[in-house]
Structure formats: C-alpha cells, structure tokens
matplotlib code that plots the C-alpha trace (Angstrom):
import matplotlib.pyplot as plt

x = [2.6, 2.6, 2.0, 0.4, 0.6, -2.3, -2.5, -6.0, -5.9, -8.5, -7.9, -4.2, -3.8, -3.3, -6.5, -8.6, -12.4, -14.3, -16.3, -16.1, -17.9, -16.7, -18.1, -15.8, -12.4, -9.1, -6.1, -2.8, -0.3, -0.4, 2.3, 1.4, 4.6, 6.6, 4.3, 5.1, 8.8, 8.5, 6.9, 9.7, 12.3, 10.5, 11.1, 7.9, 8.1, 4.4, 2.0, -1.8, -3.0, -6.7, -7.9, -11.0, -11.9, -11.8, -13.9, -16.5, -16.6, -15.9, -12.8, -9.2, -8.7, -5.2, -3.5, -0.5, 0.1, -0.2, 2.3, 4.8, 4.5, 5.2, 8.1, 9.8, 9.6, 10.8, 7.6, 5.4, 2.1, -1.3, -3.9, -7.6, -10.3, -11.9, -10.3, -13.0, -11.1, -8.2, -6.5, -6.3, -5.0, -2.3, -1.3, -1.0, 0.9, 3.3, 4.0, 4.9, 1.8, 2.2, -1.5, -4.7, -7.9, -11.2, -14.2, -17.4, -16.6, -16.3, -20.0, -21.3, -19.3, -18.3, -17.0, -14.6, -13.2, -12.6, -10.7, -8.7, -7.7, -6.8, -4.6, -3.1, -3.3, -2.1, -2.0, -5.8, -7.1, -10.7, -11.7, -14.8, -16.2, -19.0, -21.4, -23.9, -23.1, -23.8, -21.2, -21.0, -19.9, -19.1, -16.9, -19.1, -22.0, -24.3, -25.6, -25.2, -27.8, -25.0, -24.2, -20.5, -20.3, -21.6, -19.2, -16.2, -17.1, -17.0, -13.6, -11.4, -13.6, -13.2, -9.4, -8.8, -6.4, -6.0, -8.7, -8.8, -11.8, -12.9, -15.3, -16.7, -18.2, -14.7, -12.7, -11.1, -12.7, -9.8, -12.0, -9.9, -10.9, -13.5, -11.2, -14.1, -15.4, -12.0, -11.8, -15.1, -14.1, -10.8, -12.7, -15.2, -12.6, -10.3, -7.2, -5.8, -7.2, -5.7, -7.4, -8.6, -10.3, -10.0, -6.3, -5.6, -2.9, 0.0, -2.2, -4.6, -1.7, -0.8, -4.4, -4.1, -0.8, -2.5, -5.0, -2.2, -1.0, -3.9, -6.3, -4.4, -2.1, -1.6, -3.0, -3.7, -3.0, -4.1, -5.3, -3.4, -0.1, -1.0, -2.2, 0.7, -1.1, 0.8, 4.4, 5.1, 8.5, 6.9, 4.1, 6.6, 8.5, 5.3, 4.3, 7.8, 7.4, 10.1, 8.0]
y = [-6.3, -4.2, -5.8, -3.4, -4.6, -2.9, -0.9, 0.0, 2.8, 3.1, 5.1, 5.3, 1.5, -1.0, -3.0, -5.1, -5.1, -8.1, -7.1, -3.4, -3.9, -1.5, -3.8, -6.6, -5.1, -7.0, -5.0, -6.2, -3.5, -0.6, 1.1, 1.3, 3.1, 0.2, -2.1, -0.2, -0.4, -4.1, -4.2, -2.2, -4.5, -7.5, -5.8, -3.9, -0.7, 0.4, 0.4, 0.9, 2.9, 3.4, 5.9, 4.0, 6.8, 9.2, 6.9, 6.6, 10.2, 12.1, 13.8, 12.4, 11.0, 9.6, 11.9, 12.4, 8.7, 8.6, 11.4, 9.6, 6.4, 8.4, 10.4, 7.8, 4.4, 5.1, 3.4, 4.8, 5.4, 4.9, 6.2, 6.8, 7.3, 10.6, 12.5, 15.1, 18.4, 19.6, 20.9, 17.3, 16.1, 18.8, 17.9, 14.2, 15.0, 17.3, 14.6, 12.2, 10.3, 9.0, 8.1, 9.3, 7.2, 8.9, 6.9, 8.6, 11.9, 9.9, 9.2, 12.4, 15.3, 15.1, 18.7, 18.0, 15.0, 17.1, 19.6, 16.9, 15.4, 18.9, 19.5, 16.1, 14.2, 10.6, 10.6, 10.4, 6.9, 5.7, 3.6, 1.6, -0.6, -2.8, -5.3, -7.1, -4.8, -1.5, 1.0, 1.5, 4.7, 6.3, 3.5, 0.9, 1.7, 3.3, 2.3, 4.8, 3.5, 3.6, 0.4, -0.3, -1.2, 2.3, 4.1, 2.1, 2.8, 6.6, 6.8, 7.2, 10.0, 11.7, 11.6, 8.8, 6.0, 4.0, 1.9, 0.0, -2.3, -4.0, -6.9, -6.2, -9.7, -11.1, -8.5, -9.9, -13.3, -15.1, -16.5, -15.7, -13.6, -13.9, -13.8, -13.3, -10.3, -8.6, -9.2, -7.5, -4.6, -4.1, -4.3, -1.8, 0.6, 0.3, 0.0, -2.5, -2.7, -3.0, -6.1, -5.8, -8.4, -12.1, -12.8, -15.8, -18.0, -17.7, -19.4, -16.4, -14.1, -16.4, -16.2, -12.4, -12.7, -15.0, -12.4, -10.6, -7.1, -5.9, -6.8, -6.5, -3.6, -4.8, -6.6, -5.4, -7.9, -7.3, -9.8, -12.7, -10.9, -10.3, -13.8, -15.4, -17.3, -15.2, -14.2, -10.8, -11.7, -14.7, -12.6, -10.1, -13.0, -14.4, -11.0, -10.7, -14.1, -15.6, -18.3]
z = [-9.4, -6.2, -2.9, -0.4, 3.2, 5.0, 8.2, 9.3, 12.0, 14.7, 17.8, 16.8, 16.8, 13.9, 13.7, 11.3, 11.0, 9.9, 6.8, 7.8, 11.1, 13.7, 16.3, 15.2, 15.8, 16.3, 17.6, 16.1, 17.0, 19.4, 17.4, 13.7, 12.8, 14.1, 12.1, 9.0, 9.7, 9.9, 6.5, 5.1, 6.7, 5.0, 1.6, 1.0, -1.0, -0.5, 2.4, 2.3, 5.3, 6.1, 8.6, 9.9, 12.3, 9.3, 7.1, 9.8, 11.1, 7.8, 9.1, 9.5, 13.0, 12.6, 10.1, 12.3, 12.3, 8.5, 8.3, 10.6, 8.5, 5.3, 6.8, 9.0, 7.2, 3.6, 2.3, -0.4, 1.3, -0.3, 2.1, 2.5, 5.0, 5.8, 2.9, 2.3, 1.7, -0.5, 2.6, 3.9, 0.6, 0.6, 4.1, 3.2, 0.0, 1.8, 4.4, 1.6, 0.7, -2.8, -3.4, -1.8, -2.0, -2.4, -1.4, -0.1, -2.0, -5.2, -4.9, -3.2, -4.7, -8.3, -8.2, -5.4, -7.2, -10.3, -8.1, -6.5, -9.9, -11.2, -8.1, -7.5, -10.8, -10.7, -6.9, -6.8, -6.4, -6.5, -3.6, -4.6, -1.8, -3.0, -1.6, -3.8, -6.6, -4.7, -3.6, 0.2, 1.7, 5.1, 6.3, 4.6, 6.9, 4.3, 1.0, -1.8, -4.3, -6.9, -8.8, -8.5, -12.2, -13.2, -10.9, -12.1, -15.8, -15.1, -13.5, -16.6, -17.9, -14.6, -14.9, -12.5, -13.4, -10.2, -8.5, -5.2, -5.5, -2.3, -2.2, 1.3, 1.6, 1.4, 3.3, 6.4, 5.8, 4.1, 1.4, -1.6, -4.6, -7.3, -10.4, -12.8, -10.8, -11.0, -14.7, -15.1, -12.9, -14.8, -18.1, -17.0, -15.7, -18.7, -16.5, -14.0, -10.4, -6.9, -5.5, -1.9, 0.3, 0.7, 0.9, 3.2, 1.7, -0.8, -3.3, -3.1, -4.0, -6.9, -8.0, -8.3, -10.2, -12.6, -13.4, -15.3, -15.4, -17.5, -14.7, -11.4, -10.7, -7.1, -4.1, -0.6, 2.2, 5.7, 8.3, 6.7, 7.4, 11.0, 11.6, 9.8, 7.1, 4.5, 4.9, 3.4, 2.0, 0.3, -1.1, -2.5, -4.1, -5.6, -7.0, -8.6, -10.3, -8.2, -6.5]

ax = plt.figure().add_subplot(projection="3d")
ax.plot(x, y, z, "-o")
ax.set_aspect("equal")
plt.show()
C-alpha cells in the first residue's frame, strides 16, 4: 500500500485547511520543497501535492513549486488543484509529475477528461471530494448536484483507474475513516481507492491496511504528520506490513 504524505500549497507555503475551509488555515512550513525533502529522507517514495490556490481559483497558482518538488526531491508526485487544461497537464508531466488529479473538470467537462485520458493514460487520477453523498467542486466551495456514488461508478468506463476519494467531513479532523464507506466506494469503482481524510494515529493507518489491497491502493496523510501524531517512518512500516 502506498503512503502519500501530503503537502497542500497556499500562497507558496505548506498549509492545511480544516474541512476545506480557506478561512481555517494552519501554516506548517514556509518552504514546501524542504518539506518534501524531509518526507523523502523518512523513506517516502510518493508525495501528494495539492495546489489550493488552483483549486479555488481555477488556474494553477503554485505550479513552479510543484515542478521543483518533482524535479528536486526524487519523489513520485501525485498532484491536483486547478488542473483545467491539457497545457497544464503537459507542463506537470514534463516536470516529472507521475499522476495528475482531476476534480472539478471530472464533473463539468466530460470531453476534457476524455482528452486527458487519451493523452496521459494511467497518469490521470479522479479526485472525488464528497460531503453527505454529494460531489463538491471548486476547492470544496460549491456543490455539484452529482451523487458521489454515481460519479465513482462511471470512472472505469471513462478510462480512469485511480481514485482519490476524500470524505470532507473527516479531512483534517483526525477522526479516522469509515471503513464501510471505502468498501462501498471501491466496489462502486471496481478498483482500489486512495483513502483521504481522517488520519490521526498509527491505528488509523492500520485500519486502512486492514481494508486490503482490493479496497485501498494507498492512504494520504497530512495534518497528523505535521502535528506529530503519526510518524511517517512508522506509517511506511505499517503499510509494508512490518508493524
């Protein structure tokens, strides 16, 4: 199972939002590239980078930082936030991004998603952010009217084989996961899911591992790493079945 330590970028800094609220920002590192290097030094092979400015504004606001992380740290980068054009995707891919997460466009522009999949194949990841069964878009600020279960069920037919599914109600809150919810999501998608939201303790990481490889491809850990309630090296060991 892949452990994705998370870096959320806002104004060029590494931050976390509580439940996606741009008014509830905690700054953790003024230098996100150094933060990514520390993840690599702890043994991570992947990093999940979200451009929060891009997610909110609809255009990448921190793409040069994402590029530096991809180029300078040796980490495989999964990134999203404000990816609205093929040009942006090409720039990210050329800089070394291994996966690119589509969120708002997944809901609003089926034609663009088809073009992205044709151009970038397995590097395209669906980012489904849900609250109360509804997909949220535009940096979680807007409802889409689309049931998350319906969108998840369409992904494979649209050529997408990776999914980051975020339970917004749990993101940044340290409440753990709903195991049954992720079983339903994986069953609906027909492939394993990257779990996002709710990690607080090593036991939460174990709970994701216990879902099994057919349900959980990986887990994203953010606030808990910055606040020290989960040690990244420990999380990696748990994911590898060593603890």
